[in-house]
N, C-alpha and C positions, 0 to 999 in steps of 0.2 A: 800954486804957491809951493813955496821950499817946503819940506820938514825940519821943523826947528829943534836943535839940541843942546843940551847942557852934559859936560865929559867933565867925571869927577875924576880923576885917576892921577896917584901922587907921582909916580915917574916923567918926571919934565918929557921926554924922547919920547915916551909910546904916548902923551897926551898930544903932543907937537903932531907926528905922525898920522894919530888918528884924526885931530883933527883938519890935517892935509888931505888924507882919504876923503873923509867925508865932503868935505867944498868938492875935492872933484868929481863925487859922484850926484853931485849937486844937495846935499844939504846946508840947509844953514847954522852953524855954530854959534849959536848965542850966547856961550860963555863958559868958560872952565877952571876949574879951579883943581887942586893938587890933595886938597881937605874935606872928609866928610861931613864934618858939621858944618862947611859952606856951601856945602851942592845944595841942602834942602830949600836954605832962604833963597839961593839962585832961581830954584825952581818955582817955589811958591812968589817970588817977584815978577819972572819972565812968562811964564805957564807955556815953558817950551813939549812940544808933543811927545820928546823922549827926554830921558836921562840916561848915559851912560854911563855906569859905576863899580869902581875897582873893586874887590871884596876887601882887602886890604889899605885903610888909608890913615892918618892921623888926624886923632880929633874924635871921629864919629866911622867904625867900620862900614862898610856897603852895603853891608847886609841890614843895619840900623837904616840907616840913610834911606833902603830901599823900602822900609819897614814906612816908615812916615807914610814917602812919596805913594805911596800903594793905600795905605791907609784913607789918605786924606786926598785920594780919587782925583792927582795931581799932574801925572803922565803916566806912559808906557815905562817900564825900565828893564833896560839892557844890562846885565851882568857881565862883569869881566874879570877872570882870575884866572891865577898863575896853576890853580889846582882842580886836577879832574875827576878828585874824589869825589862817591858817590854822596856821601855828607853833607860836604860844602856846597854842591848843587841843589841838594832835598833844602838846607837852609835859605840860600836864594831863591829857588822858590817857596819855601814858606814866605818868606819876605816881600811875596807879592811878584817877584822881579818874570816877568814873561818871556824874555829870553835872557840866552848865557851865551858867550866864545870863551873859548880858553886861551888864554896865552902860551908861545906865541899862536896867533891865527894870522890865516891867511883872509886878501883884503877881498875874494869870493865868497867868502863865509860870511864876513858886516855886511852887506845889503839885504842877504836875506834873513838875517836874526834882526835886522833892525824891523825888516817890512813883518814878518812875526809877530813882534812886540808890538809895534803900531796897531795890527790889525787884531790884534787879541784885545788892547786895551779897549777899540772901538769897540768891539762885541762886547769885551762886558761892562762898558760905561752905558750902549744902549740897553744890553739887558738890565741894569741896575734903573732905568729910566722906565721902562714897562713895569719892573716891578713894584716903582713908587706909583706911579698910574693904578694897578691892580689895587694896592693899598686904598689911596685917594677913591675907588669907585667903593671898594669895600665899607670906607668910612662913613663914603655916602648915604649906601643901603643900610648901613646903622642908625643912620639922623634920619630918615627916611622912615625907618621902622618905628623908631623910639615916638615920632611924631606921629605915625599913625594910630598907635597904641597910646598917646593920647586924646586922640581926637576921639578915639571908640572909647575912651575911660571919662572925658571929662564933656563930651557933647553926646554921644551917645549913639555915635556914627558907626555903619558896618565898614566892615576893612576895606571892602570896595570904593564904597563910599567915601574912606577917608583918602585913601589914595588917587583916589578919583577928581576929589577937590584941590590937594598936593599940587597933584599935575595940568591939572585947567589953570591953577594958580602959576603954576609957573609958566607954562605955554604964556599965556594972557599977560604978564609984565614981562616975559622973554628974559627968565632967570633962570639959575638953575632950580632943581625939586630942591638940592641941599639946601638951599639960602633959603625956601619957604618953608622946609622943615627946621633951621633952625630958628625961624622967625615966629612958627608954633610953640618951638620949645623953650622958646621966651617969652613966651606967653603975649608977645605982643598982634598976632595975626590968629583970629578964628574964622570958621564959616558967618556967612550972613548976618 
């Protein structure tokens, strides 16, 4: 399946050239605009794999657009800039751009930059998923600990018996220990 791209570049000639190059390289250009304030809506609506953004555009500059796109984790961002100053490159990085090209760029530089941006985005997305899963595990553990504490205090069970009760109930009802803990905490479940 082709990688889907949205282009935001205010110079029409560069935009056309970029589209042609991308299509020749097997990418699918799903939208293009010359305005920074339009690109965020296009990315939200079309869910591309990559947004290629020029730094300087009317409406909203590419750095602001990149900031919105990356904060919402919508897609990978590749920045185009006519400026190779360190300050602009640092701003692009801080806005969440995962790769950048300085104009005029060589066609041979475009594909590697795209692949770097998309690869980094996928890595970040995977890491975010792992972090969310760890947060979920920690939350579940806290709930189980609170439920154990309640069983110890109210029913007089030992910690190991309270844990065993939660574990057995989860296994026999084929539900998560977290769900058993919720029922203990809301008062709808007590031992025997």
